[in-house]
N, C-alpha and C positions, 0 to 999 in steps of 0.2 A: 480778731483771730489770735489765739495765743500760740506760743511756741510749739506746744505738743500737737495741736491741730495742723499747724503748718508742716511739721515733720511727717505726720500721717498722710497729708495730702501729697507731699513730695514723693513719699514711698509708693503711693498708689499710682502716681503719674509715671514713675520709673518702671514699675511693674507692668503697667499696661503698654507703655512705650516699648519695653523689651519684648513683650508678647507680640506686638504688631511688627516689630523689626524681624523677629524670627519667622513669623508667618510670611512676611514679604520675601525674605531670603529663601525660604522653602519654595514658595511659589515661583520665584525667579529661576532657581535651580531646576525645578520641574519643567518649566517652559524651555529652558536650554536643552535639557535631555530630550524632550519631545521633538524639538526642531532638529536636533542632531540625528535622531532616529529616522525622521522623515526624509532627510537628505542623504542617508547612508546608501552606498552603492556597493554591492558585493559582486558585481560582474567581474569575471575573469576573461581577459582577452589574451590570445596567444600572439606572440610577435615572431617574425622570422629573423634570420641572421642579419639582414640588412638594417632592420630597425634596432638591433642590439649593438650599441656602440662600445660596450665594455666587455673585454675578454678576460680570460684567466680566472673567472669566477664560476662557481658551479650554478648559481642561480641569482637572479636579481629582480627586484620589483621596481617598476617605473610608474610614477604617479603623475598623470597629466592634468589633474584637477577634477576631471569628470569620471575617470575610471583608473583602475590599477591594472597595469600590464605585468605579467609574470613571464620571464623567459628562463630557459634552462639550457645548459650546455649539451653538446651532442651526446656525451656519456650519460647524462641524466635522462635524456629523451630515449636513448637506446634501452635503458633499464625500464622505463615506463612502458615502452612498446613490448619488451620481453614479458613483463608482468601481465600486460593485457592479453598476449598470446597464450600464456599459461592459464590465465583465468578462462579464456575461451575454450581451451582444451578440456579443462576440468568441468565446465558447464556442459559441454557437448557430451562428455562421458556420462554425466549425471542424467541428462535428457535421454541418452540411449538406454541406460539402465531402466529408467522409468517407463520408456516405451516398451521395452521387453517385458516388464512386469505386467503392464496393461494388456499386451498381446496375449500373455499366458492366461490372464484372468478372462479375457474374451474367449479364448479357446476353451477354457474350462466351462464357461457359461454357455457357450453355444453347443457343447456336447451334452448338456443335461436336459432333463425334463422337469416339469413342475406339475403339482396336483393342486386343484382348487380346494380350499378349506372352508370357504363361505357357502352358505346355502345356495345363493345365486350371486353371480358376479358379472358386472358389465364389462364387455370388451369394447375398447375405444379405438378410434381411427388414429389418434395421436396421443402422446404421453401427456394428457391434460384432462382434468375432471370436466372441463367445459367442452371437450371434443365430441364429435359425432359418435353415436353408439352404433357398433357393428352387429352386436348381438349379446345374448346372455349365455353364461355357462353355469353348470350345476356343480355342486360339491362332489369331489371324487374324479372329475374329468381331468385327463392328463394331456399336456401339450408340450411340444418341443420349444425350447427357448432359443430365440434368435439373438437377442442381446438384452442387457439390463442397464438402465440409466437411472440411478438413484432409486426412487420409490416405484418406478415403472418398469415392467418386464415386457419386452416385445416377444410375442408368440406367433406361431403359425396357426391361424384360426380359419378353418374352412378354405384353405388356399390363399388367404389374404394375410397381411401382416397387421396384427392388432396389438393393443396394449392393455395389460391388466395391472392393478395395484399390487405391489409386492407384499403388502401386509396381509393379503388374503390367500396366499399360496404357500406351499412347502416343496422342498426339493424331493424328487423321486430318486431313490438309491438303486 
């Protein structure tokens, strides 16, 4: 083997050895990342004043190996409680407003009548296509609306409560 062939062989060995080494390092780093992610623990545990041995700090994290404990001073806890109370008040007001809107919609719905627009329409016992049939109504028949739930309208049908599909009716003015 001459000098040129030896040099070429040496370059190929180094090239392949480097590729193997980088592949091994990548594999090792990936395994370390996967193992670290599997053993990660994001649980937060609250500690009381007896468990907290450090004072004069606003908050502190205590790591006992299996979990991280976070403690806060009385001032920080008071702020958290006040924020929670404010959030509850805002959420309660929003729910009250939504309830009032729904109540107004139901009041409007119950005060109206509908007219059948299909040639013949099936009146169902429940708001479902698979429900029992109470009877058939003809185009132009007018009924009082009891309530509306999505695509189904509850009507007063011959003294019973029945349901018709909202796609085949119109409001009577």
